[in-house]
C-alpha positions in Angstrom: 19.5 20.1 17.9 17.9 21.7 20.9 19.5 19.1 23.2 22.9 20.6 22.3 22.0 23.6 24.4 21.2 21.8 27.6 22.7 23.5 30.6 24.2 20.3 32.0 27.0 19.1 29.6 26.2 15.5 30.4 22.6 16.0 29.1 23.9 17.1 25.7 24.3 14.5 22.9 27.7 13.2 22.0 29.1 13.5 18.5 28.3 9.9 18.0 24.7 10.4 19.0 24.4 13.4 16.7 25.9 11.3 13.8 23.4 8.5 14.5 20.5 11.0 14.5 21.6 12.5 11.2 22.1 9.1 9.6 18.6 8.1 10.8 17.1 11.3 9.3 18.9 10.6 6.0 17.5 7.0 6.0 14.0 8.2 6.6 14.3 10.7 3.8 15.6 8.0 1.5 12.8 5.7 2.4 10.2 8.5 1.8 11.8 9.3 -1.5 11.7 5.7 -2.6 8.1 5.4 -1.5 7.1 8.5 -3.3 9.0 7.4 -6.4 7.0 4.1 -6.4 3.7 6.0 -6.3 4.6 8.4 -9.2 3.2 7.6 -12.7 3.2 9.5 -15.9 5.4 12.3 -17.4 5.6 14.3 -14.2 7.6 11.5 -12.5 11.0 13.0 -13.2 10.1 16.5 -12.1 8.4 15.4 -8.9 11.3 13.1 -8.1 13.8 15.8 -8.7 11.9 18.3 -6.5 11.7 15.7 -3.7 15.4 14.9 -3.9 16.2 18.6 -3.9 14.0 19.1 -0.9 15.5 16.2 1.0 19.0 17.4 0.1 18.2 21.0 1.3 16.8 19.6 4.6 20.0 17.6 5.2 22.2 20.6 4.4 20.1 22.8 6.7 20.6 20.3 9.6 24.3 20.0 8.8 24.9 23.7 8.7 22.8 24.2 11.8 24.9 21.7 13.6 28.2 23.3 12.5 26.9 26.8 13.6 25.8 25.5 17.0 29.2 23.8 17.5 30.9 27.1 16.6 28.8 29.1 19.0 29.4 26.6 21.8 33.1 26.7 21.1 33.2 30.5 21.2 31.1 30.5 24.4 33.3 27.9 26.0 36.4 30.0 25.2 34.9 33.2 26.5 33.9 31.7 29.9 37.4 30.1 30.2 36.4 26.4 30.0 39.5 25.9 27.8 41.9 27.9 25.7 42.9 27.6 22.1 46.3 29.3 22.8 49.4 27.2 22.5 51.2 26.8 25.8 55.0 26.2 26.2 55.9 23.1 28.3 
C-alpha cells in the first residue's frame, strides 16, 4: 500500500497490480488456514478454526478499506491540485 504514495505516478501500482497483490494475500491466508486446520485435533478444532477465519477475514477487510481510503485521499488531492476536475463540462 505504501507504493500508492510514490511521488512519481509511474512508480505507483496499477489497479491490476493491486488486485493481483490482494488476490495473492487472500491465497496465502487460505493456504495458512488449511494448513492450520490440518494440524488441529480435538474439541478445540472448531473454535480455533473460527478464530483463524475471523482473523483472516478482518485482515482482508482492513487491506480493502485501507485501499479504498487511500484512493479517496488521492482523488481528493488530485482534484485540489487541479490534475483533473469532476465537474461536468458543456461541449
